[in-house]
Steps between C-alpha positions, in 0.01 A plus 500: 500500500333448168155457653444875463670532161262614233504765236198671351499663161175700490333557169490862386187484289231253398665452159829377643597147587334351810667545838817294543563363846806294598516330838653196669322167510527267796252247626132571457252567219751678272707181481255321266509765221876509537517122444305550177755761385789266591338214307454725194865607526636146521280388208661751264703325225837644610448355852439140401772303676633811676272559794570191707219319679216744445237305693724475808585871481130594473413277796770660719426865422577748644808302608785508395451868422357603836610783724740603636747403225262511204158602378242456229343808346179492296372774272129561460307733271176605666525190717571251218834314528717576198860431603750390761864490594698315767793607715720215626815489707829391343842424637692717596239662728521846343384351166140433403325367195200628309295209371168425334443847351177457308236728354191357332497552123195728505671733750840526327633816346380733777804503730375240749814286464721804559288599803535150646878513449520849655303384801690176551830691480375752760385216721836323463681821604272530805590144600873580483592337168765682296505292179209351301545222247259344255491261211286502190445302183675595172165545322375764749650793313254759640587397857875504427472846348305623804758358743784669311310833492446472878876466562543123520821377339560166337702255711615139459254238631483496881305174521460169319125438544470460121720531194610837364329755723538864402588677823501859616610686812442844646648675801216638707616850586304718737167619358569428134 
Protein backbone atom coordinates (compact mmCIF):
# COMPACT_ATOMS: atom_id res chain seq x y z
CA UNK A 1 0.00 0.00 0.00
CA UNK A 2 0.97 3.62 -0.14
CA UNK A 3 1.56 3.88 3.60
CA UNK A 4 5.20 2.93 3.04
CA UNK A 5 5.65 4.96 -0.14
CA UNK A 6 8.22 7.66 0.25
CA UNK A 7 11.20 8.81 -1.68
CA UNK A 8 14.23 10.57 -0.29
CA UNK A 9 16.51 12.75 -2.33
CA UNK A 10 19.55 13.34 -0.11
CA UNK A 11 21.50 16.53 -0.50
CA UNK A 12 25.03 16.09 -1.80
CA UNK A 13 26.59 19.16 -0.21
CA UNK A 14 25.66 22.01 2.08
CA UNK A 15 25.42 24.40 -0.90
CA UNK A 16 22.72 22.38 -2.66
CA UNK A 17 18.99 22.67 -2.25
CA UNK A 18 17.55 21.33 1.03
CA UNK A 19 16.52 17.68 1.21
CA UNK A 20 13.35 16.90 -0.76
CA UNK A 21 11.06 14.28 0.75
CA UNK A 22 7.83 13.09 -0.86
CA UNK A 23 5.44 10.87 1.07
CA UNK A 24 1.74 10.05 1.33
CA UNK A 25 -0.58 11.96 3.61
CA UNK A 26 -3.48 10.31 5.38
CA UNK A 27 -5.09 11.24 8.64
CA UNK A 28 -2.94 12.77 11.35
CA UNK A 29 -0.74 15.81 11.87
CA UNK A 30 0.43 16.04 8.24
CA UNK A 31 -3.15 16.62 7.12
CA UNK A 32 -3.25 20.23 8.39
CA UNK A 33 -0.25 21.48 6.35
CA UNK A 34 -1.70 19.65 3.35
CA UNK A 35 -5.00 21.53 3.78
CA UNK A 36 -3.03 24.79 3.67
CA UNK A 37 -1.41 23.73 0.38
CA UNK A 38 -4.81 22.75 -1.05
CA UNK A 39 -6.29 26.12 -0.02
CA UNK A 40 -3.37 27.95 -1.67
CA UNK A 41 -3.86 25.89 -4.83
CA UNK A 42 -7.59 26.55 -5.07
CA UNK A 43 -7.06 30.29 -4.45
CA UNK A 44 -4.86 30.63 -7.54
CA UNK A 45 -6.54 32.80 -10.23
CA UNK A 46 -6.81 30.00 -12.81
CA UNK A 47 -8.74 27.85 -10.29
CA UNK A 48 -11.49 30.33 -9.47
CA UNK A 49 -14.71 28.56 -10.43
CA UNK A 50 -12.87 25.35 -11.36
CA UNK A 51 -12.17 23.57 -8.10
CA UNK A 52 -15.69 22.78 -6.97
CA UNK A 53 -16.66 23.10 -3.32
CA UNK A 54 -13.26 23.73 -1.75
CA UNK A 55 -14.46 23.92 1.84
CA UNK A 56 -16.29 20.59 1.57
CA UNK A 57 -13.26 18.96 -0.06
CA UNK A 58 -10.93 20.25 2.69
CA UNK A 59 -13.30 19.02 5.40
CA UNK A 60 -13.44 15.52 3.87
CA UNK A 61 -9.70 15.02 3.29
CA UNK A 62 -8.12 12.55 2.81
CA UNK A 63 -11.33 11.21 1.22
CA UNK A 64 -12.10 10.93 -1.71
CA UNK A 65 -8.43 10.33 -2.51
CA UNK A 66 -7.78 7.70 0.14
CA UNK A 67 -6.21 4.29 -0.29
CA UNK A 68 -6.53 1.82 -1.85
CA UNK A 69 -7.68 3.51 -5.07
CA UNK A 70 -5.96 6.87 -4.59
CA UNK A 71 -3.45 8.82 -2.57
CA UNK A 72 -2.22 12.27 -1.66
CA UNK A 73 1.50 12.96 -1.81
CA UNK A 74 3.14 15.95 -0.13
CA UNK A 75 6.63 17.28 -0.83
CA UNK A 76 8.68 18.84 1.94
CA UNK A 77 12.05 20.60 1.89
CA UNK A 78 13.82 20.07 5.20
CA UNK A 79 10.44 19.38 6.78
CA UNK A 80 8.62 22.42 5.33
CA UNK A 81 5.62 21.60 3.08
CA UNK A 82 6.20 22.96 -0.43
CA UNK A 83 3.97 20.96 -2.76
CA UNK A 84 1.41 18.24 -3.29
CA UNK A 85 -0.31 16.06 -5.85
CA UNK A 86 -3.35 13.79 -5.75
CA UNK A 87 -4.03 10.41 -7.35
CA UNK A 88 -7.71 9.64 -7.92
CA UNK A 89 -9.52 6.70 -9.50
CA UNK A 90 -11.36 7.13 -12.80
CA UNK A 91 -13.68 4.95 -14.81
CA UNK A 92 -12.70 2.55 -16.42
CA UNK A 93 -10.81 1.04 -13.46
CA UNK A 94 -7.41 0.92 -15.18
CA UNK A 95 -7.52 4.73 -15.55
CA UNK A 96 -6.50 7.21 -12.88
CA UNK A 97 -6.29 10.97 -12.65
CA UNK A 98 -3.53 13.23 -11.39
CA UNK A 99 -5.05 16.26 -9.67
CA UNK A 100 -4.05 19.23 -7.56
CA UNK A 101 -0.38 19.33 -8.59
CA UNK A 102 0.92 22.37 -6.76
CA UNK A 103 4.32 23.74 -5.77
CA UNK A 104 4.61 26.92 -3.73
CA UNK A 105 5.99 29.86 -5.70
CA UNK A 106 9.19 30.13 -3.63
CA UNK A 107 10.02 26.46 -4.35
CA UNK A 108 9.36 26.46 -8.11
CA UNK A 109 12.05 25.98 -10.70
CA UNK A 110 13.92 23.23 -8.83
CA UNK A 111 12.23 20.10 -10.22
CA UNK A 112 9.80 19.56 -7.35
CA UNK A 113 6.77 19.45 -9.67
CA UNK A 114 8.50 16.91 -11.90
CA UNK A 115 9.48 14.83 -8.83
CA UNK A 116 5.86 14.85 -7.62
CA UNK A 117 4.66 13.73 -11.08
CA UNK A 118 7.32 10.99 -11.24
CA UNK A 119 6.32 9.73 -7.81
CA UNK A 120 2.57 9.82 -8.43
CA UNK A 121 3.08 7.93 -11.72
CA UNK A 122 5.18 5.27 -9.94
CA UNK A 123 2.56 4.99 -7.23
CA UNK A 124 -0.22 4.68 -9.84
CA UNK A 125 1.71 1.85 -11.53
CA UNK A 126 2.12 0.10 -8.17
CA UNK A 127 -1.65 0.30 -7.64
CA UNK A 128 -2.32 -1.34 -11.02
CA UNK A 129 -3.31 1.69 -13.08
CA UNK A 130 -2.23 1.64 -16.72
CA UNK A 131 -3.33 5.11 -17.91
CA UNK A 132 -3.07 8.49 -16.15
CA UNK A 133 -5.12 11.50 -17.16
CA UNK A 134 -5.01 15.10 -16.04
CA UNK A 135 -6.42 18.47 -16.88
CA UNK A 136 -4.83 21.89 -16.64
CA UNK A 137 -5.63 25.51 -17.32
CA UNK A 138 -4.67 27.18 -20.63
CA UNK A 139 -2.56 29.80 -18.84
CA UNK A 140 -0.33 27.20 -17.12
CA UNK A 141 2.16 27.00 -19.97
CA UNK A 142 5.08 25.80 -17.80
CA UNK A 143 2.98 22.89 -16.50
CA UNK A 144 1.75 22.02 -20.00
CA UNK A 145 5.32 22.03 -21.30
CA UNK A 146 6.43 19.79 -18.43
CA UNK A 147 3.60 17.31 -19.05
CA UNK A 148 4.48 17.08 -22.76
CA UNK A 149 8.18 16.61 -21.94
CA UNK A 150 7.23 13.79 -19.55
CA UNK A 151 5.35 11.92 -22.29
CA UNK A 152 1.78 13.07 -21.71
CA UNK A 153 -0.16 13.61 -24.92
CA UNK A 154 -2.99 16.05 -25.51
CA UNK A 155 -6.44 14.46 -25.60
CA UNK A 156 -10.02 15.76 -25.96
CA UNK A 157 -11.73 16.66 -22.65
CA UNK A 158 -12.61 13.59 -20.60
CA UNK A 159 -14.84 15.44 -18.13
CA UNK A 160 -17.19 18.42 -17.96
CA UNK A 161 -16.43 19.76 -14.48
CA UNK A 162 -15.76 23.18 -16.02
CA UNK A 163 -15.58 24.74 -19.47
CA UNK A 164 -12.67 24.12 -21.82
CA UNK A 165 -10.27 21.94 -19.84
CA UNK A 166 -6.93 21.18 -21.47
CA UNK A 167 -6.47 17.46 -20.99
CA UNK A 168 -3.53 15.08 -21.20
CA UNK A 169 -3.06 11.33 -20.96
CA UNK A 170 -0.10 8.98 -20.53
CA UNK A 171 0.18 5.22 -20.66
CA UNK A 172 2.00 4.08 -17.55
CA UNK A 173 4.46 1.54 -18.87
CA UNK A 174 6.59 -0.51 -16.52
CA UNK A 175 9.27 1.51 -14.73
CA UNK A 176 9.23 4.57 -16.97
